[in-house]
Structures are given as structure tokens and as C-alpha cells.
C-alpha positions in Angstrom: 10.4 1.2 -23.9 9.4 -0.6 -20.7 5.9 -1.1 -19.6 4.7 -0.6 -16.0 3.9 -3.7 -14.0 0.2 -3.9 -13.3 -0.4 -0.6 -15.0 -4.2 -0.7 -15.1 -4.5 -2.0 -11.6 -2.1 0.6 -10.2 -4.0 3.4 -12.0 -7.3 2.3 -10.3 -5.6 2.2 -6.9 -4.0 5.6 -7.2 -7.2 7.2 -8.6 -9.0 6.0 -5.5 -6.2 7.4 -3.3 -6.5 10.7 -5.1 -10.2 10.7 -4.6 -9.7 10.2 -0.9 -7.0 12.9 -0.7 -9.1 15.3 -2.6 -12.0 14.8 -0.2 -10.1 14.6 3.1 -6.9 16.5 2.4 -3.8 16.1 4.6 -3.7 16.0 8.4 -5.6 12.9 9.4 -4.1 9.8 10.9 -3.4 6.8 8.7 -6.4 4.9 10.0 -8.8 7.6 8.6 -7.4 7.2 5.1 -7.5 3.4 5.3 -11.2 3.6 6.3 -12.0 5.9 3.4 -10.0 3.7 1.0 -11.8 0.6 2.1 -15.1 2.4 1.4 -13.8 3.5 -2.1 -12.5 0.0 -3.0 -15.7 -1.6 -1.9 -17.8 0.9 -3.8 -15.7 0.4 -7.0 -15.7 -3.4 -6.8 -11.9 -3.4 -6.4 -10.9 -6.7 -4.7 -8.8 -6.1 -1.6 -7.7 -7.5 1.7 -7.1 -5.1 4.6 -4.5 -5.8 7.2 -3.4 -9.0 5.5 -1.3 -11.2 7.8 2.1 -12.5 6.7 4.6 -14.6 8.6 8.4 -14.3 8.4 10.4 -17.4 7.8 14.0 -17.3 9.1 16.1 -20.3 8.2 14.1 -23.3 9.3 11.6 -21.5 11.6 8.6 -19.1 11.4 9.4 -16.1 13.6 6.8 -15.4 16.3 6.2 -11.8 15.1 4.1 -11.3 12.1 3.4 -8.3 9.9 0.3 -6.9 8.4 0.2 -5.3 5.0 -2.2 -2.3 5.1 -3.9 -3.6 1.9 -3.3 -6.3 -0.7 -5.2 -5.2 -3.8 -6.1 -7.5 -6.7 -4.3 -10.3 -4.7 -1.0 -9.0 -6.0 -0.2 -5.4 -5.1 0.7 -4.3 -1.6 -0.6 -0.9 -0.7 1.1 0.8 2.3 -0.6 4.0 3.6 1.4 6.8 5.2 0.4 10.2 6.6 3.7 11.8 7.2 5.8 14.7 5.8 7.5 12.5 3.2 8.3 9.0 2.0 11.5 8.0 3.6 14.1 5.3 2.8 12.8 3.5 5.8 9.4 3.1 4.2 10.9 1.9 1.0 13.0 -0.7 2.9 9.9 -1.8 4.7 8.0 -2.2 1.4 10.8 -4.3 -0.1 10.8 -6.6 2.9 7.0 -6.9 2.6 7.4 -7.9 -1.0 10.1 -10.5 -0.1 7.9 -12.1 2.6 4.6 -12.0 0.6 5.9 -13.2 -2.7 4.3 -10.2 -4.5 6.2 -8.1 -6.9 4.8 -4.6 -6.6 4.2 -2.3 -3.6 2.7 1.1 -3.7 3.6 3.5 -0.9 1.0 6.3 -0.8 1.5 9.3 1.4 -1.5 11.4 2.4 0.5 13.6 4.8 1.5 16.2 2.2 -0.6 18.9 0.5 -0.6 16.9 -2.7 -0.8 13.1 -2.7 2.6 11.5 -3.2 3.3 7.9 -4.0 6.1 5.6 -4.9 6.2 2.3 -6.8 8.5 -0.4 -5.4 9.3 -3.4 -7.6 10.9 -6.6 -6.4 
């Protein structure tokens, strides 16, 4: 039987996402959910960085364009927030690339755009 990577931390993150979704429901822009999550993480004492900047190395150079992870929680889990009709393969590919660049091993894609909260764990 396998164990989930960062099980306890993931549970805390998803429970805060559920709390936000239960209070706001679907239909808002991503930024509203991010603001609400930042409030919940702060209130719960969950360490996070919002819009964490990462650079992309290509061969022997750093590319000029950077990316910003929505949140990095517990200094090891990337949390990507969506507010769309479903989690697409494009979002999964994006999360995998974020994991490659960041050196983290787990990303959570959480979608607030559906009637019930949906999320996906991405391991790298």
C-alpha cells in the first residue's frame, strides 16, 4: 500500500480550499479565491508564499520570462488555483513544468469553477 506524499499538509490545504468554496461557491474570478485562501492560510498559521517567482533555465541561460506559482505552501507544495469548467490536460502539463522548474515534488490544482470543489494531485 502506498502512502500519499505530504498527506497531512495536503489535507490542510484542501480543507481550506473547501472552506473557501463552501463560503463563496463557484462563479468568481481566480483572484477572489486566492484572496480568500490567503486569508484562511494566514488565519490557520499555514506557511505560504503567494505569487512565488521562478526562473526558467534553458541550457546555459536563464530565460527572460519568469513564472509565478499561485501559492507555495509549507515551502514544498505548489498550489495552482483555477476557476473554470474543468481541470484540463493543459493545466496538468503546466503544473508538471512548474514542478520541474521549482524543484518541488507535489502540485495541487484546485478548481473553484464547478458546483463542487475539484482538485488533482500532480507528482513529479
